[in-house]
Structure formats: structure tokens, C-alpha cells
N, C-alpha and C positions, 0 to 999 in steps of 0.2 A: 281595809279588812281588819277584823279582830281575830283573836287567836286564843288557844289554850296553851298552857306552858307546863313544862316539867323541869325539875331541878337538873342542873348540869351534872354529867357523869364525873367521877373523880378524875382529876387531871394527871396524866402520866408525865414523868420527867422527859425532857427533850433528849433524844438520841439522834444527833445530826446524821451520822453515817447510816443508821438504820432507816431513817426517814428517806434519805436520798436513794438508797438502794431499793427500798420498797416502791417508790414512785418511778424510778427509772425502769424497773421491771414491769410495772403496770403500763407505762406509756408504750413500751416496746410490744407488750402483749396486745394492747389495744390497737396499735398500728397494724400488727400482723392480722388481727381479726378484721379490721376495716379493709385491709388490702384483699383479704380472702372474699369478703362480701362484694367488693368492687369487681374482683376478677370473675365472680360468678354472675354478676349482673350483665344484661345485654350490652350495655355501653362499654363495660370494662374499664370505667374510669376509676382511678385511685384518688384518694383524698386524704387530707390531714385529719387529725382527731377533731379539731375545731370545726372543720367543714362537715364532718359527719354527725355532729351533735347539736342537740337542743336549739337554742335561740338562733345561732348563726345558720343552722340548717333550715330555718323557716324560709330563707330566701334561696333561690337557686344560685349556682355558681355564676351564671350569666347576669343575674340581677345585682350581685354584690359588686361594689367598686373595687378595682384591682389595686393591690399594693405590692410592689416588687421591692423586697428588702434584700440587699446583697452586700456581703462582706467580701473584700478582696481575697480570692482563694489563695491558700498558702502553698509554699514549696514543701513537699513532704520530707523534711529533714529528720523526722522521727522524734522531735522534741517540741513540745508545746511550752512556750515561755509566757511570762506575765503580760507581754504585749498582746499575744493572741487572746489571753483570757479577757483583757480589756475590750478588744474589738468584738469578741463573740458575746460578751455580756451585754454590750450596748445593742448589737443587732438582734440578739435573742429577745431582749426586753421589748424592743420596738415591735418585732414580729408578733410576739404573744399578745401584746396590748392591742395591736391593730386587728388581730383575729377576733378578740373579744368585742371590738368596736364594730364588727360586722363586715370587715373587708375580706376580699378573696386574696389571701396572702401567699406570695411565693417567696420562700426563704431557703434557697438551695446552698449546697456546698460541694466543692470539688477540689481538684489538686493540680497545681501548676507543676507538672511532674517531670518535664524535660529539664535539662540543665547540666552545667559543668560538675557540681558536687557528686552526682551519681557516677559520672565518668571517672572522676578522681578516685572514688571509692573502689571502682572496678580495678584501677591500676594498683592502688595501695593495698587492697584487702582480697583481691581475687574473686570478688563477687560481681555477678552480672548487674549492670545498671537497672535492668527491669526487676530483678529479684530484690535488689536493695530498695528500690522505690516502693514496690508492693508491700514489702515488710514494714517500711516506715509508715505507709498509709494506714495499715492495720493498727499500729501503735498509736498514731495520732487520733484515729477515730475513737479508740477506747478512751483517750484523754479528753476528747471533746464531750463524750458521754458523761464523764466525771464532773464537768463544769455545767452539766444539765442543759446543754445547748440542744434545741429542738429544730434541727435542720430537716429539709425535705430530702431525705436520703434516696428516695426513689428517683430523684433527678441527678444523682451523683455522677460526676464525670472525672476522667483523668486525661490530661493532654497527651500522655504517652501511649494511649490506646489507639490502635489503628482505626477503631470506630470513630474516634474524635479527629485524629490528624488527617484522615481521609478528607475531611471537610476543610481543614486548614489548607491542604493542598488544592482543593477545589477553589477556594477563595483566591489563592495565589494565581491560579489559571484565569480567573475572572479579571483580576487586576492586569495580568499580562495581555489578555485579550483587549482590554481597554487602553493599552499603551502605558500603564502605570507601573509595570514591572519590567526592568531592563538591566543589562549588564554593562559594566565599565570597570576600568582598573581603579583600584583603591589600595591604600597603604595598610599593611597589617604588621603586627609584632611577630618577628620570626626568630625562633630559637635555632641557631645554626648547628648545634650539636645533636639535639633530638630531631631536627628537621621537621618542626611542627609550628603551627600558628598558636600564639598565646593570647589569652584574654588580658585586658589591662590589669585585672586583679592578680594575674600570675607573674607580673613583673614587679620586682621588689624596688625599694627606695633607691638602690644603686643602679637600677636599670638592668638587673640580671634576672635570668629565668629562675623561677621558684624551685624547679626540679634539677636542671642540669648545672645551674650556676653560670651558664654562658652569658656573655654580654648580648643583650637582645638587640636585633637589628630591625630597621624599617625596610619592608619589602613590598613591592607592588604585586597584587594578584587581581585577576579578573573576577569580579564579584557581582552579586545580584543586589539591586536596589528597588525600593518602592518610591515612586515619584510623589512624595508627600508635599513637595513644594508647589505642586499643581493646585493644592487645596489650601495654600498658606493664607490667602485673603479670607476665605470662608472660616478657617480655624481661628483667625484673629477677630474678625467682625462678630462672630457668633459667641464669643466670650461675653458679650453684652447681654446675651439671652440667659446666661447662667446666674440668675438672681440669688440662688441658694448655694452658691459656692463661696468658700472663703476668699476674700479679696487677695490675700497673699498668694494663693494658688493661681488665680487669674493673672496676677502681676508676673509671676514666674513664667507662665506660659506666654504672655505678651513679650517678655524679654527674650525668651527662647526663639520665638518666631522672628522677632527683631526687625520689624518693618522700618525701612529708611526711605524717605522721599528725598531725592536729590537730582543729580545730573550725571550723564555719561559724556566724557570728552575724548576726542581722538587726538593723540599726540603722534605726529608724523616722525618717523625715524629716517632721515634723508639718506643715510649710508646703507640702508637695508632695502634691497630690491623686492618687489612683489614676487611671491613664489607660491607654489602649491602648498608648501609646508607652513609658511607663515601667513598665508591667505592674503594679507595686505601689509604694506610698509607702515603700519600704525600700531600704537599701543593704546587700547581703549581702557580708560580708567573710570571707575564709579566713585563718586564722592557725595556724601550727605551735606557737604559744605561748599556749594558752588561759589559762595562769597569769598573763599580763600584762594581762588584760582591764581591771583597775582602773587601769592606767597609760595608758589611751588618752587622748590629748590632741587628736587630730585624725583625720580619715579622709582617705586619699589615693586618688584614683581616676585611671584612665587617661584621656588626652585623648579617647578614643573612647567613654567610658562613656555609656550612654543617659541617665543622670541629668542630664548637662550640657545636654540639650535644654530643661531647665526652670529654668535659672538665672535669677535676677532680672535685669531689664533693666539695673540699675546695674552689673552685673558682666560683661555680655555682651561689651563691646568689649575689656576687658582679657583675657578668656578667648580671644577670637578672635585677638588679637595674639599671645598665648602659643602657641596652636595653629599659627599661621603661622610663628612662629620655629622650631618643631620640624620644619618641612618641609625645612630646609637640612640636608644630610647632612654630618656631621662624621666624617671617617675617622681614627680614632685607636684605639690599642690600649688606652687607658685609658677607663674608664667616665666619662661626664660627671658633673659635680657635681649632686646632687639640686636640682631647681628646680621651682617651681610657683606658682600664683596662687589666691587665695581665690575661691570660687564664690558666696558670699553665702548658701549653704545651710547649715543646721545639723541635726544628727541627735541623737536622744535616746539616751543611754547605756542599754543594756538592763538593767544592774544598778544604775545610779544615775539614776533617772528625771528628777531635777531638773537633771542636767548637760547643757549644750548643747555638742555636739561640732562644731567647724567642719569643713567639707568643702573640700578643696583638689584642684585638678587638677594633677597632677605628671608629670614626665618619666620617673620611675623605676618606674612601674607600667604593665604592658602589658595590653592588653585580652584577649589569648588565654591568659593564665595565671590559673588560679583563677577568681575572679569579676570580675577587673578592678578590684578595690578591696581595700585593706588597712587594717588598724588602724595609726594612727600612735602608736607607743609610744617616744618619744625616749629615755626612761630606760633602755631595754633593747633597742634596735636601732640599729646604727651609722648606717645611711642616714637613719632617722627623726631621729636625734640631729643629723646634719649639717643636715638640712632645718629642723628646729625652731630650731637655733642661728642659721641665716641669717635666720629670721623673728623673732628676738628673744624666743622663747617661754621661759618658765621651765621647767626640766626636773623632772619628777616621778619619783621612784624608789619603787617599791612592793615590791621584792624585795631582800633583803640576803643577804650571804654568811654561812654558819654561824658564822664567827669574830666577826661583828658582832652576832649575836643577832637576834631577831625585830623589835626596835625600830629597828635600824639605827643608824648613827652619824650623826646629823643635823648634827653640828658640822663634819664633814669630808665635804662632798659630793664625789662622784667627778668627775673631769675629763672623762669621756666616758660612753658607754653601757656599762652592766653587762649583758653578754650571757649570762653564765653563769646556770644555774639555781641556786636557793638556797632561802631561807625567806621566805614572804610576811610583810610588815610588818603593823602594826596598822591600816593604812589599807585593808584588804581585806575589811571586814565579817566575815561568818561564816567566811570562808576564811583569816583572819589566822592566822599562826603555823604554817600547814601548809607542808610542803615543796612545791616546784614540782610534783612528780609527783602528790602527793596533791591539791593544789589543782586541777590540770588535770582530773583525773578527776571531782572534785566539781562543778566549774564546768560541765563538759559535761553532767553528769547533771541539774543544776538547770535549765540553759537548755533542755535537751530536754524536761524535765517541764513547763516553762512555755511551750514552743512557740516560742521565739525563737532556738534554737540546736540544733546536732546535731554528732555526731562526723563527721569528714570526712577522707578521704584525697585528697591532691592530688599531681600529678606535674609536674615542671618541663618534661618533654619536650613539645614542640608537635607538632601534626600536620605531616606532610611536605608542604611546598609544592613541587610538582613542575612547575608551569607555567613555561615560559621563553619570552619574547617574542623568539625567535631562529629562524633558519632551520635551522641544521645540527643537527638532533636528530630523534627519532622523533615524527611528528605525533600529536597526541592524537586518538584515534578517536571523536570526538563531533561531532554535527551540531546546529546551533541552529536551531530552527523557531519562528516567531512564535506559532504556535498550540500546539505540543506541548512547547515548551521544549527542554532538552538531550536529544538522542536518541542512543543508542549506534549506531555503525556496525555493521551485521550482520557476524558473524564470517566469513561466506562472501565478504564484500567486502574483507576484509583481504588484503594490507596497504593502508593509506592511504599511497600512495607519494609521497615528496617529489618535486615537479617539478624537473627539472634545468635548465630554461630560465628562469633567474632573473638579475636584475642586483643587484649589491651596491654600495650607496652609503654605507651606515652611517647613513642618514637616513630618517626617516619610519617607524620601527618595523620589524617583521619583513618581509622581502621577500614572504613568503607572502600577506600582506594585499593586495598589489598585483596578484596573479595572479587576475583575476576568473574565468577559466575553471576554475581549481582551487577557488576559494573557493565559488562558486555551485554548488549541487547541489539534489537533491530530498530531502525528508524521508522517511526509511525508514518512518515511521509513517503519515503522512497523504498523502504524495505531493506535498505543496505545496512552494513555493519555500523554500529554506533555505540556510544557509551552514555551511561547515566551520569547526571550531575552528582558529584560526591559530596557537595556541601549540604548542610542541614540549615534549617531556618532559626533565626534568632528567637529565643523563647518569648520575646515580647509579641511575636506574631500570634502565638498560641493564646496569649492572654488578652489580645486586642479584640476578640470576638466571642469569648466564652459565655458572656452574659446573654447572647442570642441562643446559644445551644441549650442552656438551662431551661428555656421556655419550650423546647421541643426535643428532649434528649434522646428519644427513641426513633427519630425520623431516619429511615434508611434510604430516602430518595433525594433529600436536600439537606443542607446544613441546618435549616429551619424553615418551617412553612411561612409563607407570607402572612397568612391570617393570624397565626399564633404570635409571631414577632410583632405585628402591627398592634394586636390587642395588648400584648404584655409590655412593650417598650413605651416610654423610657423606664430605666430603673428609677424607682421613686426615691430611695435613699441608698447611697453607695458609701461604704465606710472602709477606710484603710489608712495606712501611714502616709505622712506628708513626703516621705522619701520617693513616693511614686507620683508626686505632683506634676512632674514634667513629662517624662517619656511615656510611661504606661498610659496616662490619661490622654496625652496627645495622640498616640498611636490608636487608642480605642476610639477617639473622636474621629480620626481619619477613616478607619475601617467602617465605622457606623455611618458616616456621611456618604462614603462610597456605596454602601449597601442601600442607603435611602435614595441616593440620586439614580442608581441603576435599577430601582424598582424591586429589589429583593424584599423590602418591607416598606410600610408607610402608605398613607393615603394621598400623598402629594401636598405641596405647599398651600394651595388654595383651600382645600377642604380642612387641613389641619389648622390653618389660620382662622377659618370660620368657627371651628370647634373650640378654639382657644387652647389647643394643645401646648403644653409648656414642657420643655423649652422650645421644641420644634426644630425644623431644619436638620433633622437627623442627629441631633445631639443625644447621646446615650444615657446621660446621668442628670436627673433633675436636682436632687439635693446631694451634696458631697460633704461628708464629715471626715476630716483628717484628724485622727486622734493623736494626742501628744504621747511622747515616749514615757514608759514606766521607768523611773530612776530609782536606783538603790543607794542606801546610805554607805558612803565610802570612807575608809580610814587610811591615812598615810602616816608613815614615820616622818616627823617634822625635820629630822636631820638628813635622812637619805632620800626622802620622797618616795620610798618603796611602798607599794600597797600592802596593807595588813590583812591577814586572814581573820575571820570572826573569832577564831580560837586565840588570837593574839591580843584581843581587846577585852577588857573587863567591862561588861555592860550591866553590872549589878544595879547601878543607877543609870538608866538609859539616857538621862539628860546630862550626865557627866561621865562619859567614857574615859577609861584609863588604859594606856598602852602597858601591857603586863611587864614587858621586858625593861621598861624605863621608869614606870610609875608616873609618867607624865601624860598630859592630854595629847592625843594624836590630832593631826589635821583632819577636818571633816568636810565633806562635800556631798552633794547629790549628783550622781552621774548615771549615764545609761548603763543598764545592767550588763555585766561582762564577766566571763570566767577569770580573765586576767586581773580584774579589779576586786575579785572575791566579794562582789556585792549583789550577786544574782540570787533569785528566789525561785525555788521549784514549786510550780503550782500544785503538784500532787502533794507536796509536804504541807502546803497551806490548807488544802482541802482535808487532808488527814487530821490536821491539828484543830481546824476551826469550822470545817464544813463548807460545802460548795456555796450554799446560800449566803452565809456570812461573808465569804470571800468575794462573791459577786457584789453584794451590797457595799462592801468596803471599797472595791474598785470603782463602783459607780458613784459613791458618795464623796470620795476623797478629792475629786477635782472635776470640773466640766470636761467634756470629751476632748476639746481642742488643746487643753492645757497639759503641761507636763505633770505626771503623777508621781509624787514622792512616796514610795512604798514604805510604810511604817507599820510593822506587824503589831506593835503595841496598841495602836488605835483600833485594830480589828475587833478588840474586845467590846468596844462601844456598840458595834453592830450586833454582837451576840447578846448584849444586854437589851437592845431594842427588840430583837426577835423574842427573847424570853418574856418581855413585857407584853408583846402582842399575844403570845401563847397564854399568859395568865388571863388576859382580857377575854380571849376566845373561850378559855376554860370556865369563866364565870358567866358566860352568856347562856341564858336558859334555852332549852330545846323547845322550840315553838312549832306547833303544827298549824300553819296558816290555812285560811279558808280559800285561798286562791287569789290571784290578781296582784298587781303591783302595789307597793306600799306608798300611799299618798296621804301623809298626815295633814291635819288641819292645824295651822299655826295658832288659830284662835283658841283652840282647846288646850294649848301647851302652856305650861308654867315657864317661868323665866329660865330655869336651867335647861329645860327641854329645847326652848327656842335657841339658846346659845349652842347646844350640841348640834341641832339641826343646821344652824348657820355654819358651824365649823366643818361639818361633813360636806356641805355644798361648796364651801370655799375651797376645801381640799380637792374635791373633784374638779373644780374649775382650774385650780393652780397646779395640781400634781399630775395631770394627764399628759404623759410624754408624747410630744410630737403631734398632738391632735387638737385638744380643746383650748390651748392657750397659745397666744401669738408668740410669746418668747420661745416656747418649745418648738415651734415650727421652724425656727432658724438656728437655735442653739442646742436643742435636745439635752438640756442641762439636767440630767438625772439627779445630780447632787441636790438641786433645789427641790425636785419632786420628793426625794427621800426626806428632806428636811420638813416638808409639809406633812408627810405621813407620820414622822416622829411627833410632830406637834399635835396631830389628831390623836395619836396613841396616848400621849400624855394627858390630853383632855378626857379621853375615855377612862383613863385610870383615876380621874378625879371624880367620876360619877359612878353610880351603881344602878343596875336594873331594878325596877320595882318588884317587890315580892308579891304584890297584889295580883290576883288573876283577873284579867280584863275580859269582859264579854261585851256583846253588842248592846246589852241593856245597861251596862255600867262603863261609860267612857272614862278615860283617865281624868284624875282630879287636876284642877288648875294650880292648886296650891303646891309650892315647892316642899319637898319632903327631904329628910336626911336619915342616915343610919348612925349606928353607934361609933363609926369611924369618922364621922363628920362629913361623909360624902353625900352629895345631893343625889336623891333618887330621881330617875327618869323612867318614862314609859318603857316597858320591856320590848315592845315592838320597835320603838325608835332606837333603843340601844342595840337590838339585834340587827336592825337595818344598817346602823352605823358601823357595826363590827363587820358585817358582810361587805360593805363598801370598802372598808379599810383592807380587808383580805383580798378583795378583787384587785385593788390598785397595787397592792404589794406583790401579788403573785407573779407578774411578769418579771419582776426584779429578783425574787427569791422563789422560784417555781415549786420546788419540792415542799418547802415549808408552807407555801400557800395552799397546795393541794391537801396537806395534812390538816391545816386549819379548816379548810372547807369541808373536809370529811367529818371533822369533829362537829361542825355546825349543822351539817345536813344529813350525812349518810349514816344509817344504823351500823352498829359495831359488827354485826354479822354479815356485812356486805361481801360479795364475791371478790375474788382477787382481780378480776378484769373489770375495768371501768365500764359501767353501763352507759348507754347513749344519752340518757336524760338526767341532767342536773348533778351527776356525781363528780364530774371534773369541774374545777373552778374555771378552767379555760373554755368550757362550753357556755359560760354565763355571759350576759351582755354587760358591757362596761357601764358603770354608774353615770347617770346624767345629773345635771345640777339645775336648780331653780333660782333664777335671778332674784326673785322676791325674798327668798330665804337668806340672801346675802346681807340684807339690811341688819344693822346691829342695834341692840337695845340701848347700849351705852356707847358713846363716842368720845374718844380722847382726841382733843383738838390741840395741835401745836401752834403756838403763837410766835411769829417771827417779827422782829423789829429791825428794819433796814437790812433785811436779808439774812439775819442771824437768829437761830432758835434761842428763845429766852425762857419760856415756861409753857406748861400745858394746863388746859382746863378739861373738865369732864362733865358731860350732861347726858340726859336721857333723850334718845332720838325722838321719842313720842312728843317731847316738849317743843321740838323744832317746828317753826311755821312751815307751811307747805312750800314746795319748790318754786311755785309760780309767784310767790310774794317775796320778791328779792329784798325790798326795803324792810319788811318785818323780820326776815331772817337775819339781816345785818344788825338790826337793832337788838334782837334777841342775843346775838353773839357779843355785841358791844357791852350790853348790860352784864353778862357773865364775866367778860374779860376785865372790865374796870372794877368789878367787885373783888377780883383775885388780889391777894396780898402782894404778889410780885409786880402788879401793875403800878404800884406806887413808885417803884424804882425805875421802870422803863417807860411808862406812859404819862407820868405826872412830873411836874417840876418840883423844886424844893419847897414851894408854898402849897403843894397839894393840888395845884391846878392842872387840868388835863392839857397836855401839850398839843399844839396844832398838828393835825394829821393831813398830809397831802393826798394820801390814797390808802384805802382799805380794800384788800383783795381777799375774797373767800374762795378757797380752792377745795376740790374734791368733796363738794357738798357740805363743807363745814369741818373737814378733818384738819385743815390748815387755814389760818388767818394771818395775812401778812400786812403789816403797817409800814408805810413809807412816811417818815417824819420830816 
């Protein structure tokens, strides 16, 4: 189409704050208007701005492909930090771009609102946890608006609301009904002065309570568990389905699940009679190394192993003292050294009947892993070696390395445990001289045939302990009756609501225990007197299913409808910190798989497999982005190591900081932002100083999402310069009144400069489209690269100027290149305008308020109303630019010449001179002629007499962009 044009209006200087306030207000008004229209419509459906407007509105909600964008919802601490800004800038950019691409986008936000900090605030400040939480949510919502995040607030939820935790309790009952929620005794941290249970983070480095200062003890309480071990194999195997998860996260989950294939052996204890308490006179042990069975020198059992109830009287006092010593909590990042005491019990070796194997109670075997007992093989296990050495045992080696031979080198004993597999020595009876693998198989077979062993698979993962002896959490919906035992609360009686009238002292356990009117109730089964369970659930339970509730937040009958969850799941992109790589993600996968297997959502494995649903099998998250930490520049006194405040450092020259008190250079490092290190940055300060758009661009440009981001306020100025350059380009773009239809230029009518601009625009659209049009962005979402391409296009647009000639249908653009008095090439006004529009569209998801302002300058008359009209006035109602493969062809090609794998020189030629692709011989000859004419060819491709060196192979790469010679 052709157009008439007018001169651009005078350009106003940029006022970041005013622009951001203006568009935040308009977006809010527009959403309110859209919601009012939706409420008045028969269907009553609400929608986003993009769903209600222009191009995306041409398809119905059902016709558009779904895109579920989710950021890990935050704990409402009341403070938004730069890590939050990074996460929400990434998710917001993706959501906005996907809407422009025509997707039906869900981008919700809520609050992981239960947890210990609110309860601590109640104790320390006398404010109710609910009031503290609601206040903080209000503060953080305002902060999110300041970073221009466009969340679906109509889907907002908070986990501390009875409307939400009613369904957390419902899912607990479903798990209980399926036999996956059960009670057993487990160890907790106990404060003997305050008489309360402590979280691990409430125990200091010396093992003392953070509040009372008491030495914290280990104590057993009856607690609730989810049987996640039932799903261990599914959770492990389906990691292979997660093609768009970081490998390190999958590796961490595999290690946490910890599958071990090995064997279980029975060690008979002859002095121990079979009884009801010990079940049988054997100790069963699991080992992942059956090939080491002949190296057993002792058995190690956990302090809770039932066999210890039958130790001889001569060893009981020492055993009890050892158990008592383990009650003191030691808070340390390092594992304690292996320690233990003899029990006076001895077991028979299953393969060597005459051998007496001593039994030790030790601190490094736990009761809920495997059988609670392990073989002590100090020659081939590091912990066993440390323990045996401390007891003065001689070390027995029964496996040698291949280079030593099957007899081993007995004259040079190893200095530690030999943990590698190898060849069994001659001390292994019929299994001698076998490899470890051969021996393992043969040993398992023989033990199975003789009835004292069997192949066994074990997992390191433990069942999920979800009981918390605290107030601020979802109450566990169980009632304890003296006659009926634990009885589920009927679903019609949900939610079990937290009482609000409570007092917080930090003493005497959970405040819930002290509210008799709440605790005392009737048994739903027999009607007799009973008591409510006073434990609340681990907050990981709340966050393990919230992504379902976002899809159906107003449902009053179920946690979520089958139809909505099936249509909306899985989450297409999930973004959050790598610190949640294990527990949160593992628990979410468990709950999602449970819901899928029990028919709460999903179409079933056969249909989903046929439809190619990825990842499938009830996996909740398709793409996972784990963003790196935002690090601050940190200064230390080189003499004392003390952290320095910014006021103590002279940063007149940022590259050469000086410690003011000494006049010397301080130590510098980049570390996680922290108040104690004085290296934190307040997002609101950054926004006030530089604007939200520039701050977002800086966060996105500084590093790829998965990398650590070193915050440098000095370089944010570069983003402001970039924005200013775009603003100038928009300002010089003529106001064109198009005659309708899409812009489809003919490259044949273009001059050289126009063709290059057209190529640059199409190249940028192809390369700078986040997470959609380019393969690299489908896996990395590297916005830093996207922004780099946008900067390159901006620089190119700055080097040309729109033609001042008015174009009509009768007068198409001239082919000849033109220039202005600044030496800039002139290009078609239509092409220039289209290029600027494409730039603004692609920039807008990254810098939304600035993008809207640019689009209004390009499109909307200055007397427009304050509310965004439905058609064309918002940049986010526009369709995303598309690219033309034909336009990507270059007029001129720079070809790199490699000699024996090293770059040596470049040549340049017109693409139009290159022979056709199907004539390979002619193409190679054309390139040879150009290469050998180049002056650098004399050095690299000719000998001292000027003769051409023999070429073993000539390889043309990328259509002539690289030519490689092998001489």
C-alpha cells in the first residue's frame, strides 16, 4: 500500500517517571473497563487487555494456543529485592511477547503466605500474622506495579486464605484416602526451656535455640508424612521427559532420589532369640556393593534399630549414654565424624559361617533409609574406614585394581578405602578373580538360592515430613479419637479454619494446643469426644499445587475443575531460583503426578501420547528457567576483613575505589546482595533514579537468565542512551496515514540502502524474538542477545533517514540511493516507518511503558482519550512482526578464509555475482578466483616462489560465508 505523510510533531524530552505513571494508570483503567464489559456480558468472562483488543481478538480464546507463564510466587516479606525484579522482568517480557504472538496467555501472581517469619513477627512485634501478611502483600503489589509487571491479578491467591487452604486440606484427605498420608514417630529439634519445636534455621551454629539460648535437643514426636517414596521410580524415570530443564537441576533431583541397585543380606544373630519385638534373630542389611560381602568386618545399625532392645546388660549403659549424646543438635555444614559403640552382639557371616561379626550402634546410619543397618566394609567404604580406624581395627582389602592383579599387592597396603570396583582377590572363595560386576551378580544369585539374600533396589529419598508444630500454616484436617484413632475431617466440614484469637509467646509449643474450644470436638465416626490435630502443614504443601488453582481460582466446589486443569497444564515456562531445584520442584511433581494418576486432571497416558503432549505423565512444568542470583559489588578492609559501607569508599573513579580511612584500595568481590555486606540495591531507588524501563532493560541485558548478574549501576546509563536513541528515531518518523493492509514491499523496487534496512529488520525479527521464533531462545531465553540485536537495528536506523518525497501509487519509490546533508542514506518513508514500528513492537515487552509511549507517538493523535481504545492504540494489541526468509539474503558477503582451521583473512563480494547454489563447481571456482587474487593469499596459500600450494581439501560453509582450506 502507498500512503500520504505529514511531518513529525516536535519531540518532547523523555520524562521516565511521567511516562511510567501515565501508562500504569491507563493500563489499570483499561483493565477495569474490560472487566466491567466482561461482567455485563452473558458469559461473564474476564480477559486481559491483549485478549480484548485488535489483532489477538480476531481469534476466540478457544482458537488461540495456550501459554501458561508462571513465576514462583513470593513469600510476602514486604520487600521486593533485585532478584524479584529479575524474575518478574523475564516473565513479564515473555508473557507480553506471547500475547502479541497470538497466544492465550495466563500470567498469574499470588502469595506463598504461610510460614515462620509471620509467626516470629507476631512474637516480636505483637502483630497478628494475618495482619502482618496482608499489610506486606499490599506493599509488594505496589512495588510490582512500579516495575511495570502485568500480572493477571484477577487470578490472585494467597495460601493463608481459608478459600485456598480449604483445598490444600482437601488434597491432604485425598492422599490419606489413597494411603499416601500416614503418621509415624520422627525426630524434631526441641527447645527444653520454651518447650517448643524449632525449625533448623532457629538453631544457631552452637546448637542453641535462637530465642531462649537453651541447648537444643533431639526428641521424637508422632508426625504426619506423605509417602513420596511410593512415586520414587516415576519421579526418577520421568526426569528424562524434561527436555527443557537445566541439566544441573535434573542431576540434583536424581541425586536426591538416590536410586541404588544392590542386594539385601540376612545376618543371623545366634545369641538373639526370635521374639515379637525383634521379629526375627537376623539383621537385614542393604548394600549397593554385593561384591564386598567378604570384606565385612562389622555391622553398623542406627541408634533406633529394634535390635538394640536386646543388647546384653554389660553394654546397655554405654549404649544409653551414646544415644543421649546424640540428642544434642549440632548445627554445622559438615557431616559429623563417624562415631559409635559396641553392642555386645555378634552376627554370623552368611558366606563365612565361622566368622563372628561385631554389631555397633553408630551415628552415621539412619533408621528410615534402607533397613537401618549397613555392612561395615572399611577396606572399600570411606565412612567405614574412618570408623574402623578410630576403633583400631585392622583393614581388610578383598578387591584389587586391574593393574595390581587378582592377588593384590600385599606389600603396599593402601592408605585409605579403595572405593573403585575392580577384581576380587583370592580371599573371596568361589568368587575370587571375578570382576566386581561378575561377582555381584553371582553373589546375589547364590544368596537368593540359599535363602539369605536377594536383589534389592533402595532409594535415598525419604517420605515427606509435613507436620509443623506451629500456628501459621494450614491445619491438618484430622481428628484424634480415643476409640477410632485418627479420623479424617469430612470434606463438607472443610476448611478447618485457623482461629484468629490467639496469643503468641514463643513458649509452650503451638498456640493451637492452648485453644480448648478449637481443639476439643466430636469424632466424625463415633460421635464421641475427640481432639483436633494441632499440627499445621509444611508450607511446601501449599506451594506444591498452587499452579492448578491459578487456572480455576474462583471454583467453590473443587480445588480445580478437570477441564480447566487439563486444558491449562502443563505450565509452559516456570521461572524461579535454583535454591528451589530440589524440594519445591520434587514435591510439585509428586502432587501433580498424584492428581494425574487419580484422574483429577489429564486425558490419560494413551491419548496424551497420541497427541504428543510434552512432557506428559503428569509432569507439571515444561520449561524451567532457574535464574542466577543478582550480586552486588562488595568492599572489604584488607587488614580486618570487615565489610565496608558505601560511604566508607571513595568511588569518584569507579574502576579505582579507595578506602577513605586508609587511602588504600579495598578488597573487591561480587557477592549475593545482603544487608550485612552493605552491597544491596533497593529497586525503588533504581526506578526513581533511572526509570523502570531502563532498569528492566539493564537487568535483562546484563547476563543470560541462568547466569549470575553482577549489578553495576554505572552501566545502566547505556540502556538510557539506547532508549533515548529509539526516542529520537521515533520522533523523526513521519506520520503516515496508510490506505490499509499489511506492508509488503517489493525488493525489486528497492535501492541498495533500502534492501539492507529491509534485511536488517527481518534478521532482527528472526533473531530477537524471545522464546518463539529462534531455536536458541526456545532453550535459553537469552534476552541479552535479543536486546543486542535491537540495539544493532536501532543503530542502523540512525544511519538512514526517511525520504522527504511524498509517495503515491502513481509515483513508486526511486531505485537510486539518495542522501541528505548529513551524509545519511534516504530510504522509503513506508519502509522506514515499518522498520521503526517493528523495532518498537519488539522492544515493548522489555520496556513496556516506553514502548507504549513510542507507539502512541507513531499512531495515536495527541488529543486521544485517557483510556486506551480497543483498536490499535496499545502496542500490546498489535501482532508480533514476522520475517521473510528471502529478505535475509545479503547484497554483500564477507567471507572468512581459514587455513588449517585458523582464520587468516577475509574477502568481500556481491552476492549477485555468486553462481547459483546448484552449481557447486562454479561456486567453488568463483571463490577460488577471488581468494587467490587477495594480497594475503601470497602468504598463506602460495610458496616462496609464488606457486600455489597443494590443497588437500576446500570446504565452503554457510553458502560462502566461510571457506576452509586443508593444506
